N, C-alpha and C positions, 0 to 999 in steps of 0.2 A: 192779464198783464203780469209779468214775473219780474221780481227784483234781482234775480240771479242767485238768491240764497234759498231756493225751494219755497219761497213765500210768495203767495199770490195776493195782489192788492184787492181783489174782488171776492175774498173769502171771509168766512166768519172769524171771530177772534179765536175760537177753539181750534180752527184749522191752522191759523197762524202759529198758535202756541205749539200744536203738535208738530208742525214742520220745523220749528225751532228746536224742540226737544229731540227730534229725529237727527238733526244735524249735530247737536251737541253729543249725543250718544255715539253716533258714527265716528266722530273725531276723538272722543275721550276713550271709548272702549270698542274698537272695531272687532269683528269676529275673528277668532284664531284662524290661521291658514288651513289647519286640518279640517275645521268646520266648513270652510269655503270649498275645499277639495271634495269633501264628502257630499256636499250639496250638489256640486257639479257632477259627481259620479251618480248620484241618485237621478239627476235630470237626464244624464246620458243613458241610463238603463230604463228609459221609459218605453222601449220597444218590448212589449210583453211577450211577443212571439219569438224572442231570442232564446236560445238554449244556453244554459250556464255550464261551462266546462268545469269539471272537478279538478282540484289540485291533487295530483297523485304522487308527486315527489317534490321535496324542497330540501336541498343540501344544507340549508341554514337551520333546519330543525335538529334538536338534540338527537345524537345517534346516527345522523345522516351525513357526517363529515366525509369529505372526499379522501379516501384512503390512498396514499401513495402519490398525491398531487403535490408537486413542488410549488413553492411560492409562499406568499404571506397570508394566504387564506382569503384573498379578495375575489376569488372566483366562486360563483354560486350557480347551481344548476336547478332549474325549476321545470316541472312537467305538468301539463294539463291534458285531460281527455274528456271527450263526450262522444258516445257511440263510436263511429269509425274514424273520427278526426282527433288528432293530437297536436299539441304545440310544445316544442322543447325550447327552452331558453337557457343561454349561457350569459350570465351577467358578470362583468368585470368592473370592480370599483376602482376609481381613480380619484381618491379624496371624496369630494362632494359630487362628483360626476360619475356617470355609468356608461359603459359600452354594452350594447346588446346584440347578440347573435342568436337568431331564432331559426327554427325549422318547422314548417307545417307538414304533418304526416297524415296522409290520407286524402280523400277526395275533397278538394277545396278549389275555389275560383276567385279571381279578382284580387284586389289589394288586401293587405293586412293592415288594420288600423291600430296603431300603438297610441294609447291615450294615457296622458299623465295629468297631474294637477295643473300643469301650465299650458297644455295644448295637445294637439293631435298630429300624428305623422302617418301619412298613407304610404306604405311601402309595397313594392311589387316583388314578390319572391321570385328567385330564379327557377330554372327547370327542375331543380331538386327540392324546391320548397324553402330554400334558405333566404333569409332577409337579415340585413345588418343596419343598426342605428347607433351612431356614435354621439358622445357628448350629451347624454341625457342628465337632467338633474336628479339627484337622489330623491326618493319619495315614492308616492303611490303610482302604480302602473297597471294597466290591463290591456288585453289584446282582444280585438274583434275581427272576425273574418266570416266569409260566406262559404258554407260547404255546398257540395253538390245538391241540387234540388232547391237552392235559393234560401236555405235556412241560415240565419245569422247565429254564429257561435260567439259567446263572450266569456272571457275568463273572469274570475273574481278579481277585485282590486288586491294587489299584493304590494307590500312596502319593500322597495329595493334600496 
């Protein structure tokens, strides 16, 4: 029988005390959002047969600025590769929100899964491999897709 406060009436006194302490700590000092996102990310990477795509270009890194691009610097280009498959991303910042235009290059099938700290979005690329997602929250993001042969490709988490 439960009292609604995670305390069971048929437990020992130690169990009651531990349940009370858990509740107090959860309310007084919850884990930071980044820790929760990292835990979610670790859980989502539990498929050990996935291949990790390498980050090969990020315009946000020093010396990689976009020469000749007009605007206020809110456009970011990010590229990942693994064997014959690549993912190109163009990220446009709109305050605390992001718009994402991506393209899968190479042999891939099925939806592209865009994972953020707040959820997942399954997108179906067009015939040229392009996919678009608008109004994402700023923060961590990774891409997962299936290349020919059924192998899952996953990008590392990237903060956008």
